N, C-alpha and C positions, 0 to 999 in steps of 0.2 A: 496578565497585563505587564507592559514594560514599565520602566521607571517613569515614563512620561504619561502613562495611563492609556496607552494605545493597545489595542488587542494584538497578541502575539501570534504570528503564523505557526502552523503546527510543526514545521522542522526546527523552529527556534525555541520551543519550550524547554525550560531548564531541565537537565537530565534527571534530577531527583524527582521532579514532578511527573515527567514523562514516564520514568520507570515505574512509578507508583500506580498511575492509572492504567498502564498496560498490564501490570501485575494483577490488579483487581479484575480487569476485563478478561484476561486469559483464565483466571481462576473460575470466574463465573461461567465461561463457555465450557470449561472442563467438567464442571459440576452438572452441566446440562447434557453434554454429549462428549464421549471420550475421543471419537474420531475428529470432530470439529475442534476439540481442545487441543489435540496433538498438532493439527495444522496451525492453529493460532499460536501455539507455543513456538513452533519453528519460525513463524512470521515475526514474532516478538523478538526472538533471538537474532533473526536475520537483520533486523533494524540496526543492530549493534555490531554485526559481523559481516558487513558488505553483502547483505542478502545471501549469506552462506556461499559466497564465491561468485555470485552473478556480477558483482561490481568490482571484481578484482580480488587479489589475495586477502584472506581473512587476517586482520592484524593480530599480532601477538597479544594475547589477553593480558599479560602482565604489564603491558604498556598502557592499558586503558584505565580511566579513572575508577576509583573504588566502587562507586555506585553502579557503573556499567559491568564491572567484574561480578558483583554480587547478583545483579539481575541475570546475567548469562548463566551463572552457576545454578541459580534457581530453575531456569528453564531447561538446562541440561538434566537436572535431577527429575523434573516433571516429565520431560520427554522420555527418559528411560522407564519411569514408572508406567507411563501410558502405553509405551510399546510393549512392555511385559504384560500389561493387562489385556491388550488387544491381540496378542499372540503372533504366531509365525507370519511373516510377510508384512507386518505393520510398518516397518521402517522403510521398505521399498514403496509401498503404497503412499506413505506420507510424503516421501520425497517428490513423487510426481505431483501429488496434490499441492504441495508447497510451491513448486515451479508454476503450476497452473494459477494458483492464487496470485503469484507475482505478476503474471500477465494481466489478470483482471485488475489488480491494484494499479499497475502502470497505465492501463487504458483509462481507468477512472481519473488518475492524476493528469493524464494528457488532456482530457476533455475539460475538467473543471479547475485545474490549477494553472500550470505554466505553459504546457506544450502548445495547445491550440491557440492560446492568446498570443504567444510570441511567434507562431508559425514555424516552430522547430520540428525537424524530423527526429523521431526517436526510434531506437532499435530495441526490441524485446527478445532477449536471448532464451534459449532452452525451453521453449513452450512445448509441453508434451503433446504428441499427436494422438496418443492413446496408449493403453497398456501394451508394453513391449514393442511399440511402434516408433521409438525414437523421438526426436524433438525437432522443432523448426525455429528459425529466427524471423519474427515478424517485424516489418517496417510500418511505422505510423506517421502520416503527414497531414498537414492542414489542407482542407478544401475551402472552407469558409469559416465564419465566426462560430458556427455550431456543428460543423461536419468535419470528420476526420476519415481519411482513407487508410485502409489496412491491406498489406500485401506481404505474403500471399493470404488470400481470404480464408479465414478458419471456420466460418459459420455455414450452416446448411440452409440459410435464407438469403434473399437478395440484399436486404439492408437490416441493420439492427438499430432500432430506436431506443434511446437512453434518456428518457425524460428525468429531469432533476429539479426538485423544488428548492428554491433559493430565497433566502431572506437577505435583504440589503439594508445596512444600517449606515449612518453617516460616518465618514472616515475622520474621526476627531478623538481627542483624549476623553476618557471617561473617569469619573471620580473614584469608581470602584468596580470590581467585577460584578457586583450585584446590580449596579446601574446599567452596565452593558447587558446583563441578562434581561433586565426589564425592558430595554430598548429592543432587544431581539424579540422578546414575547409580544411586544406591542406592534411589531411590524408584520404586515401581511405578506405571506409567501407568494411568489410567482413561479411559474413553471418554465424552464428553459428546455427546449426540444432538441437535445443533442442527438446526433446520428453518426453511425459507423457505416461506411460504404466500402465496396471493393475499389482498389485503386492500384496505382503503380508506385507505391511509396518506396519500394526497395528496402533493403536491410542495412543501409549505410549511415543511418542516423546515430545520434549520441545515445549513450545509456540514459535511462530515466534519472534525473538528478536526485541525489540522496545527500543527506547531511550528517549521517552517523559515522 
């Protein structure tokens, strides 16, 4: 919640809270599966380091706030331990998996966050084509309120349906986070039938917006 009691959008969560819940989430995934944990570790670190170069040069860590430096250091230590445990080739595999995750993450944000709603073209860089097959840049553009075009088309089906269950609550201040939680729990979800289709989006759009 912000100082006025309104829900805070995810890019605007205070860094200490953000780092804490990401740390807990990454640790839980690592405990469940080392490969998935390694990818989540890279993703968490990427949120603080320009998506590991996808969004421009990685900032000098010494210039970042202490909470960010500490989070990055923990992920680097975890990354090394996981790569050692997984053995030879884990670092190369994880890099491709990280870039693939960034593409999925950006597609999800395009549909449910700002891209589709604002009609913005986005450009998704360094999307892996497959092991040893190089990478592509995908363009994403708005078709209508629930449909986005992707070019070049990366899937082996004609369309990709992406249904999302949504809970809508009144846009007003709430007296506490518990009150907001109760409001969400009492609201019936509805399904939004998002869809990805082949198109001529091109690759000249903006990078997915990031706030870290």
